[in-house]
C-alpha positions, -999 to +999 in steps of 0.1 A: -083+026-271-062+053-254-028+047-239-041+044-203-066+018-212-041-001-233-018-004-203-046-017-181-055-043-208-019-054-212-016-058-174-047-080-173-034-101-202-001-105-184-020-117-153-039-143-173-008-155-191+011-157-159-014-181-144-013-203-175+024-204-178+029-208-140+005-238-141+024-254-170+057-249-153+045-263-120+031-295-136+055-301-165+089-286-157+116-307-139+126-277-118+096-254-113+114-237-083+142-227-106+118-213-131+101-193-103+135-180-092+141-167-127+107-150-129+113-134-095+144-116-110+121-099-136+097-088-109+125-076-087+139-055-115+106-038-120+101-031-083+136-017-081+128+006-111+097+018-092+118+023-060+143+043-081+114+068-089+097+071-055+122+092-034+129+119-060+092+120-070+079+124-035+106+150-026+102+171-057+064+172-058+060+177-021+086+205-019+070+224-048+035+219-035+044+232+000+065+261-014+037+273-036+012+271-007+034+297+009+016+295+043+027+272+071-008+275+086-023+260+055+002+231+056-007+224+092-044+226+086-042+202+057-020+179+077-044+178+106-074+170+083-055+143+066-044+126+099-079+129+112-092+110+082-064+084+085-072+078+121-109+072+114-101+049+084-076+030+105-102+023+132-127+012+106-102-011+089-089-027+121-124-031+136-137-047+104-109-072+104-117-082+140-154-084+134-151-107+104-124-130+118-146-135+149-177-141+127-161-165+102-136-181+127-114-195+098-087-207+124-111-233+138-111-252+104-073-250+102-070-264+138-093-294+129-073-301+097-042-309+117-021-287+095-010-263+122+028-261+125+046-270+158+047-241+182+085-240+181+088-239+143+106-209+129+087-186+105+118-170+091+104-135+098+128-114+117+112-087+139+115-068+171+089-050+192+082-014+182+083+011+210+073+048+210+110+057+210+116+035+180+087+051+162+099+087+169+135+080+160+124+062+128+102+092+120+130+118+119+159+111+095+195+116+106+203+122+070+179+128+041+203+110+018+201+079+040+163+082+041+161+085+003+186+056-002+163+033+019+131+048+004+118+057+038+088+077+026+078+090+061+113+104+066+113+120+031+080+136+039+093+151+072+123+166+055+103+178+025+078+196+047+106+215+065+124+222+033+093+234+014+082+256+044+116+271+046+117+278+008+083+295+011+096+317+039+127+327+020+105+341-008+119+353-042+154+342-035+143+305-034+123+308-067+151+296-090+156+265-068+119+258-066+117+261-104+145+236-107+128+211-083+096+217-103+115+206-134+127+175-116+091+166-107+080+168-144+110+147-154+101+121-128+065+119-141+078+114-176+102+087-163+073+070-146+056+066-180+087+049-193+090+025-164+052+016-165+057+002-200+074-028-183+045-034-159+027-061-179+059-081-182+065-077-144+030-088-136+033-119-159+066-128-142+053-123-106+022-145-111+039-171-132+066-175-105+042-178-076+020-204-094+050-223-106+064-226-071+032-233-051+008-246-078-029-240-081-034-264-052-024-237-027-055-218-037-078-247-031-062-257+002-068-222+017-098-215-005-122-208+024-098-186+043-089-166+011-126-163+002-135-149+036-106-124+035-115-112+000-151-108+011-138-086+040-118-066+014-149-061-007-168-049+024-140-025+033-141-011-003-179-006+000-175+012+034-147+035+022-164+043-011-197+050+008-180+073+033-161+090+004-195+095-014-208+114+016-182+141+008-177+137-029-212+128-040-215+109-072-180+120-083-166+092-060-174+068-088-154+089-113-125+088-087-126+050-086-125+050-124-094+072-124-078+049-098-085+018-118-051+015-134-030+020-103-053-003-084-048-031-109-011-025-109-009-027-071-030-058-072-010-077-097+024-066-083+013-070-047+028-036-039+012-003-030+045+014-037+045+003-073+012+022-079+023+055-062+032+075-094+001+064-112-021+071-082-007+106-081-016+111-118-051+097-113-058+121-085-047+150-107-069+139-135-098+138-110-092+174-101-070+173-070-044+200-072-009+187-073+004+207-044-023+190-022-021+155-036+017+155-034+014+164+003-014+141+015-007+110-006+029+103+007+017+107+043-011+082+035+014+057+024+027+056+059-004+063+080-033+050+059-027+014+046-063+003+051-060-031+034-028-040+053-044-029+087-075-050+082-053-080+073-032-075+104-061-080+128-077-107+106-044-127+104-034-123+140-067-136+154-068-164+128-035-177+140-047-176+176-078-196+166-057-221+148-038-228+180-069-229+201-061-196+219-092-177+228-088-139+230-114-120+250-128-087+238-104-066+260-074-084+246-085-080+211-092-043+216-057-040+231-043-058+200-061-033+178-045-004+196-011-020+193-016-025+156-028+011+153+008+021+163+029-006+148+012-004+114+023+033+109+053+036+087+046+001+073+063-002+039+040-005+010+060-034-004+053-072-005+052-090+029+058-059+050+025-068+069+041-101+080+067-083+100+041-062+118+020-093+125+051-112+139+058-083+163+021-083+175+020-121+180+050-120+203+034-094+225+002-115+230+020-149+234+006-163+202+030-187+185+050-170+157+051-203+139+015-196+129+029-173+102+039-204+083+002-209+077+001-177+057+035-177+038+022-199+010-008-177+002+005-144+014+012-131-021-024-136-031-036-119+001-010-091-004-025-085-039-059-076-023-046-055+005-022-036-017-051-027-041-072-016-011-044+007+001-045+025-032-083+030-030-081+041+006-054+067+000-070+079-032-104+086-014-086+102+016-067+126-006-098+136-027-119+141+005-092+163+021-091+183-012-129+187-010-127+199+026-101+225+015-123+237-014-094+227-036-111+201-058-112+213-094-129+200-125-112+168-140-079+175-157-072+153-187-034+156-188-019+162-154+015+149-164+023+179-185+004+205-166+022+228-142+024+218-106-002+238-089 
């Protein structure tokens, strides 16, 4: 068994042990909430280690990739193709969520159960409406150091694009600096390997903590809702893979195989961000050149969170149904357009979707208290949508590489190969 498969196996073992230990803690410990709090510290440590890697990894790989492209027109062309794919994928994801929630109508059963929170109850989610001005000012960093400190991937991408393009324009005089940044990229990839050794422990702690706090009963209480959402996620996977197959042919199955490890990691940690380094490595093994993958993938983490977008429409209409609020087709289409904007720049970290949903509910006079219906199971829903975000961005990057004629034969060891 090679190292990659061993890590995947250990993560799955950690998931299984987490469920067992969490159940024992929930049913036998005097203070299961305290146990859950202790476990959350381990998970937090791992996610902070991942966050420690993200900013320098995105900056270094993106700058080197763009500098070695050497052509601003090529950067613009690839960017337009990527954004075009992201727009289509966003429409598909949001539309599928609307179709399924109207077909299944899970909110009706919740309304009949009498478990709907009072309209005035506080969800504890702090949010404000997102305007175009807010989006633009958030897009451009006032300081790259501030953007890196807060892991604002979109701001890092904007700065890196300008920096890499300028380095390419300077030419030979920038070569020593680009070589140094190239070295940083390789160091960060090696550091990623060290951090990932802790993934099984983090997965164990995350799952054990959630089960210890909420118990397995939370899964049965919301079983129908979760089953319907997971069915929607499976359908979204099928659609995305089928569309990817149109451009990649049968190689799309190889791509899914290469993305297996980061997908499982994102699922078990409920964080797309946690899987970013491994997703980048998987795409390189598949044959996507690093300079292209390092450019498209970070943009996808801000503009192409397919699982999160589907969840936003599914959850918002579910809450409206639970309160007996009927939304006509025009209103739902308007909601989809609002979410198309507000979901951009959504952080790939746990519960970021709830903030976007809260902002949307306020704009359509749907009680924010409905978020309380989701808080207990949001971790399990986040697991599915985080894994979907990895698959969606992986397919998007590979398809853009195919469009560019830049998809090579599979590379077995991208972590030690030169950034191309």
